[in-house]
N, C-alpha and C positions, 0 to 999 in steps of 0.2 A: 333734482330739478332746481332751476334758478331763474333769475330774471336780471337783466341789465338794462338800465335806462341811461340814455345819453342825450344831451342837448347842447347846442352851440348858440351863443349870443354874439351878435355883431361880427360874425365870422372870425372871432378872436378869442373868446372865452368858452371853455368847454367844461361841462359838469357831467360827471359819471357817478352812478350809484348802482350797486349790485347786491343781490341777496342770493344765497344758495343754501339749500337744506342739507344738513349732514345726514339726516334720515331720509331715505329715498322712497318711502311708501307709507301708507296708512295714516292714522290720525296725527302722527308726529311730524308730518311733512311741513307744518308751519311753525314748529318749535326748533330750537337749536339752529338758528340761522347764522351762517357765516356772512359778515357784512364787509363791504369794501366801498370806498368813495375816493374820488380824485377830482382835483381842480387843475385845469391846464390853461395856459396862456400862449397864444400864437403871437410871435414877434415878427414884424415886417411881412404880413401875409401877402401872398401873391407875387413876391419878389424873388430874385435869385438868391436871397439870403434868408428865406423863411425859416424860422426856428420855433421850437416849442419848449416850454418849461412846465413840468408837471410836479405836483405834490399829491401824495396819496396816503391813505391809512386803511388799515383793516383790523377787524376784531373777530376773534375766535370764541364761540360761545361755550365750548367745553373746557376751556382753560381759564376759569374764573374771569371770563371775558378778556383774556389776554389780548394784547394788540401789538401791532408793528406799524411802521411808517417808512416812507421813502420819498426820494425825489429823483427826477431825471431831466436831462436837457438833451435835445438833439438840434444840430445845426446843419443847414443846407448851405453850401458854398458854390456859387456859380451853376446851380442845377446839376452839378456833376459829382461833388464830394459831399459826403455825409459824415459828421462827427457826432459821437454821443458819449455821455457820461451818466452813471447811475450810482446811487447810494441807498441802502436800506438798513433798517435796524429793527430788532425785535425786543420787546419787553422781556424781562427775566422770567416771568411766568410762562412764556412760550417754550421754555427749554425742553419740557417733556414731549412736546409735539414736533417742534422744529428746533433742534439744538444749535441754531445759528444765531450768534449775537449780532453780527453785521456783515454786510457784503458790499462790494463796489465793483464796477466794471467801466471800461472805456473802450472805444473802438472807432474804426473808420471804414468807409465804404466808397468805392469808386463806381460810378454808373455811367455807361455810355451806350448809345444806340449804334449797332453795327448791322448793316443790311436790313434796316427797319425792325431789328429784334434787339431787345434789351439784354445787356451783359452787365453784371454787377460782380465785383470782387471785394471781399471784406476781410478784416482782421479785428479780433477783439481780445482783450485780456481782462481777467477778473480774479478777485480774491474773496474768500469768505473766512470769517473768524468764528470759531466755536465758543460756546459758553465755557466749555471744558478747557482750561488753560494748559492742560497736559497735551492737548492735540495741536498738531501743526496747522498753519493756515493752508487751506486748499487753494491751489492756483490753477487757472484754466486759460489756455491759449486756444483760440479757434480761428481757422482759416477756411473761407468758403467762397464758392463761386455760384452764380445763378444765371442761367441762360434761358432766354425765352425761346421755346421751340416753335410755337405758333401762337395764334391769338388766345388760346385757352390753356396752354401747358407751359410750365417752367420746370427745369431740372436744376437741382442744386447739390453738388457734391460738398461734403463737409469733412474737415479733419480737426480733431480736438486732441490736445495734449493736457492731461490732468496730472498735476504733481501734488503729492500728499493727499490723495483721494480720501475723503471723509476724515481728514486729519491724521491719517496713518502715513507710513513711509512709502506707500505703494504709488507707483506712477503708471498711468495707462495712456494708450493712444487709441482713439476711437475714430473709425472711418464710417461715413454714412452717405446715403444718397436720398434726397428728399424730392418728391414730385408734387407740384402744386397745380391743381386743376381749377380753373375759373369758368363758370357757365352762366 
């Protein structure tokens, strides 16, 4: 179980705070709480160039309160193109739980309305670095589309190419189809 609280001030500043229990029942439900918080700022709200800058941090209670942090930015250009960039880093104490030292990703998306239905096509690239220097950097390329079928349903085929999966010399291709329902 968990809770997430979000508020927006002046349609520009966004505060988020979340708690989640690592133990899902009994008397321990309010101990060992995973915590996350973020601060976001919307730049040029309501324009064709609306963008967001986010800073976040999290703390894991079972790892000597180990923590991580990150930042992301997304840009809207002419209400048609989206660009994003993200970076995150973990404290060394997190190695036993998440052996990732840092990660980053960038991507772009094109959105257009065709016959009153939204079509989006996107591409992203990311890398992650392990705390174990003997492992390779994992690299991921993703290509996806998203088509609005009707007022409630979106279909999204995805293709991912993963190079040096989990730091090994293994490469994988993953194909998927996601369906999103809104009611």
